GUBA-193391 format. One record per residue: x, y, z of N, C-alpha, C in turn; residue in one letter. Coordinates in steps of 0.05 Angstrom, whole numbers, plus 5000, padded with zeros to 4 digits. Atoms other than C-alpha are relative to their C-alpha. Layout:
% GUBA-193391
XYZXYZXYZA
...
END
This chain:
% GUBA-193391
500949884975798812562638502550095016M
497849894985803313002681500349875028T
499450104973806612692742501450215016T
498949794983808813102802502349895017R
497750064983815013112846499150055029V
500649964972813612992920502650075015A
497749924984818213242975501749765008G
498150214993824212842999498949825022A
501050144977820612643063497049944997F
502850065005813812523030499349715008A
500550294993814611773042499249975028G
500850024972814111883116497150085004I
502849925000807512253105498249794990E
501650225011804911683062499649795021W
500250214980806511203118498250095023L
501749904979803211643171497150014992K
502849995010797011743128498849724998N
501050285002796510993116499349895028A
500750094973796710863191497450135010I
502449864992791411393203497649904986G
502250095016787111103148498749755013L
501050244988786410443186497950075021I
501849934979782910803242497350104990G
502549905011777411073196497949784997R
501850225005774310423173501549745004R
498450254995778209843206498549754991P
501550245007772609353193500249944970G
499950045029772409463117502849944991A
497350035009779909513109501249735008L
498950264990781908913152498349774989I
501750215012775908513126500849954971G
499150035028778208653054502749864999A
497450134999785208443074499749705006G
500550294994782507783103499049864975A
500950125025778807643038502349974980L
497850015019785007802997501949785008M
498250214990789307353041498949724993L
501250265006784406783033500149934971A
500050055029784006862958502849944990V
497350055010791506902947501349755012F
499050254989792606292991498949764986L
501350235013788005862949501849854980M
498250165017793205692895501949825014P
498150174985797805422949498749735008S
501350264994792604882963500649804979L
499350185022794704592896503149974998V
497150015005802104782891501549885023T
498550114977804304602962499949695000V
500050305001801803872958501649894977P
498350105022805103802890502950015007M
497249984992811704042918500849805022Q
499550204979811103582978500249724989M
500050265012809702982935502549954983M
497650025017815703122889501950235006A
498449774991820503582927502450054983P
497549965015826503472882499649984970N
500650035029823003452815500150284987N
499749745014825104022768497550084985M
502549945015818803962726497850105019A
502049924980814404012788500650295010V
499249744990818404612812499150224980F
500749805020817505002747496950004994F
502950025004810304752740498550155021G
501449854978808205022808500650294998T
499349725004812005662793498250134979L
501849905021808005742729497150035009A
502849984990801405592764499750245019L
500149774981803006112818499950264984S
500049765017804506632764497350054987M
502649975014798106492726497850085020I
502049934980794006522790500450295009A
499549724992797407182809498950194979G
501049835021795607472741496950025001L
503050015000788307252745498950145025L
500949874975787807532816500950295002L
499149725000791008202798497750205005A
502249814995784108542797499250035029P
500649984971783408392871501950215013V
498149794990789708812884499050284993T
501149745008786809382844497450075015A
502449964985780209282879500550105029G
499349914974783609382946500750304999Y
499449715003786310052921497450164998L
502649865002779110242903498650025027Q
501150004973776810052973501350225017V
498549804985782210493003499250284991I
500849745011780311062957497350095011D
502649934989773111032981500150075029K
499649934972775311023053501250285004V
498849744998779711623042498150234993A
502049805008773911983009497550005018R
502350034982769111783066497549914986D
502250115015764711403017499249735012E
500950264990760610783033501649784986S
498350215012764810153022499649755017V
500150264986764609413039502549844993R
497650165005770208903044499849854974A
500350155025767308512986500450164975I
499649825023768309112940502849954987D
497550065013775408852926499649834975I
500650165024772008402875498450164979F
501749835017768508992841500850004971G
499149995028772808982779499249754984L
501050235014770508282762497150044991Y
502849965006763308522763499650224979R
500549785018764009172725501649994974N
498650045025768408902669502750134998G
497449875000774809262689502349815005G
497850194993778708622705501949964978A
498350065023781408522635502350194997G
497949805003785409162633502149975023R
498250054978788409022702501749754995I
498550245006790408322681502050054978I
498149925021793508612618502350155011G
497849854987797509102660501849815015L
498450194984799708532706501849834982A
498450165019802108122645502450164990I
497849825009806208712618502050045022V
498249954977809108852687501749755005M
498650254995810908112696502249964980L
498050045021814508082629502350205004I
497949804996818308732644501749935024A
498550074976820308502714501849764995I
498450245006822607812690502450084982V
497849925018826708142634502150155016A
498049854984830008632683501749835018L
498550174982831908102733501749804985F
498450185017834207642677502650134991A
497649845008839008192654501950015023I
498249984977841708272724501449735005V
498850264995842807522733501949934978L
498250075022845807452664502650165000G
497649845001850708022672501849965024V
498350014976853107972744499649755018V
500550224982850207342774499049744986G
500850255014849806752725500049765019A
499950234982851806272780498050015022G
502049974979846706552829497449864993V
502550135008840806302789500249695002W
499650294999843705592783500149925030Q
500050064972845105612858497250005012W
502849984990837905822872498449754992Y
501450235009835105262829500849755015I
499050234985839504752863499050005029T
501049974972837405022932497049925001M
502950055000830004962912499449714994A
500650285008830404262882501749795014T
498250194987836403922915501650145022Q
498649844979838104312979502349845013P
497950164987842303733007502650014985Q
497550005016847303792950501750255004S
498549754996849304502968500250065030V
499949954971848904423044502950045008A
497449944991855004743075501850144980G
498449865021857405043009499750305004A
500049714997859105783006498150124980G
501749855019855106312970501450034973L
498749975027856206372895501150284996P
498749745007860406932865497950194990A
501949805008856607572856497450015015G
502650024985851207392907499150275011F
500849754987851308042946499650234980F
500449805021851908462882497249964989T
502750065010845608112856497950095020V
502049924980842008232922499750315000I
500149705000843808982921498550104975A
501449925024841509052849497049935001L
502850094997835108662864498450195018C
501349814982833509142921499350264985V
500549765016834309732874497849964979V
502150065020830209402819497349965014L
502550054986825009192871498650275008G
501149744994824209912894498950144975M
500849875025823710162822497449874990F
502450145011818709632798497750025019T
502249964981814709702863498750284997G
501149735004814010452851498450024974G
501450005025812110352778497449855002V
502450164996807109812797497850155015S
502049864983803810242851498750224984A
501249785016802910842804498449894977L
501450115023800810422744497349885008A
502550124990795610022784498150235008Y
501749784992793010672813498850154976G
500949865024792510992745497749854986Q
502050165013788510412716497549975017V
502250054982784210272777498550255009A
501249764989782910982800499750234981L
500149785019784111442740499149914973A
501150105026781410992684502050044977D
497849965020788111032647500449754984R
499350235016790210572591502649875010G
497750154990795610042602502650144994I
497449885007801310382564500350285013L
499949744987799511072590500649975030G
499550054972799310802661502949925006A
497250084997806110472653501950244996L
498449765004809011112625499950195024G
500249844976806311502684501549885024D
498750144979809010972731503050044999G
497149975003816011012703500950295006V
499449724997816111772700499850085029A
500449924972813211862770501949875019G
498150134983817911352801502850134997T
497449885004824111662770500150285012L
500149744988821912352793500150005031K
500250014970821012112865501749785012N
498250204990826911652875500950075029V
499149924974829212052936497949945021V
502250064981822412002970499749705005A
500250294997822211252956502349895016L
497750104984829211152985499650065030V
500549924972827211533048497849815011V
502150184991820811113052501149725005L
498950274996824710463043501749995025L
498349994976829810663096498350015026T
501849984977824310863145498549745005T
501550254997820410223132501849785012S
498250204990826609793145500550055030V
499549944971828110153211497649935017V
502450064985820910103234499549705001L
500350295001820709373212501849865020G
498150124980826809213254499050055029I
501149934973823809573315497549835006L
502450164996817209213305500749715005A
499250274996820708543299501149955028A
499050024973824308673365497749995020I
502349994982817808853400498449744999V
501550255003814208253371501549765012I
498450224989819907793390499950005030G
500349984971819608043462497349905009I
502750094993812107943464499749704999C
500250295003812707233438501649855021F
498350124980818307083487498550015027A
501649984975814007333545497749805000L
502250195002808206923520501049715004L
498950264996812806313519500649955030G
499550034971814906443592497449965015L
502650034987807706523613498849734995L
501150275006805805873578501249795018S
498750204982810805503623498750025028K
501349964974807205793684497149925000L
502950045002800005753661499349744986V
500650245016800205203609500750044971G
499249985029802305043538497850114983A
502349915016795305213514500150304994W
499849715004797105953521501450074974L
498649955025801605893460498150004976M
502049985022795205813418499550294993V
500449725006794706563424501850114979L
498149915020800606623378498750014972V
501250025027796306423318498350254994I
501649765006791106993323501750255000P
498249775001796707483339501550024974L
498650015026800507273277498150084977Y
502049935020794207323234499350295001L
500749724997792608003262502250184989A
497749855011799608253244499949994969L
500150025029798907983173497750174988M
502349855010792008303164500550305002L
499449714997794508973190501950104979A
498149935020799908963137498750084974M
501349945025794908993080499150294998Y
500749725003791709673094502450195003P
497649834998798609943114501550014973L
498550005025802009723050498550134977M
501549885022796409903003499350295006F
500449724993795210553041502450174991G
497649865009802410763026499950024969V
500350005029801310562953498050224991M
502149815008795010982950500950295003Y
499249724996797911612980502450084982Y
497949955020804111542936498850074973F
501449945026799511512875498650275001W
501649764999795212082899501850254999R
498249775001801112552910501450044974D
498449995025804612382845498250014975V
501750025024799012222796497150085004C
502849944996792312352829499450294996G
500949735004788212972823501250185022H
498849814981791513572856498050075021A
501849934979788513742923499150294997R
501049725002784114362923501450175021P
498749824981787414962956498050095021S
501749934977784815163024498850284997A
501249735001780015763030501950195015P
498349804989783416413049499850015031M
500449984971780316433118501349765015G
498850234988782715713132503050035000Q
497149975003789715873107501050205022A
499149814980790116483153499949885028I
500250134974787616073212502349805004A
END
């Protein structure tokens, strides 16, 4: 399947379109996000107590990591289901929040899980190569931090730490682009796993510039949003001293609202990225509309 090249500043358009999409059907999109958040938090009901009971146990650490990965693979159809919900909203079709579970009902979950397994293997292999080549000590440092944090307290960062971080950012952008296109191809274009991955790799490589602009814009907006949110929380803290400590309870719904707003925003960007690069080409406007 042919992939297209978007403009250098297409990422900004994807972000703007994703923001505008929330205003169309906020109930369905935010409701679907709430369901997704609840579902993806369920494995932590098992893994977090295990880690609390044995915080310095290496076997428990890797066991909970494996359980989280397995749960993530089994829940991958929910991610694809959210893309389908967004597609229906963008097309002004009838949709419900519960439609994120549609792939489990219509038999399409297996292919998405297969795609998630292949993506996981590829991502682990890529990051293993990075750690093995330039950051062998970084992995050991991370394991020690996760299982015995007191033993490295006050110690400096391992050699190659910042190089690994920079390479991980690059790999994260690349694998994120491939994942967005591949999931879109399977969930929205009924593509096979290998074909979807090929489209994802080709489409991401063709649109590196747009993805870099999108990443830069997102970081800048994220910093500005963090400053605004920090000011709001600080003001809320000052008001709580005047009115009462109970006012700080408002922090919880505000935090949840921010988290839920991130789902349609993030998946909306994924959707418009897929639509511009792999989706059906938009029909050309009628002559009269073009002249107007």
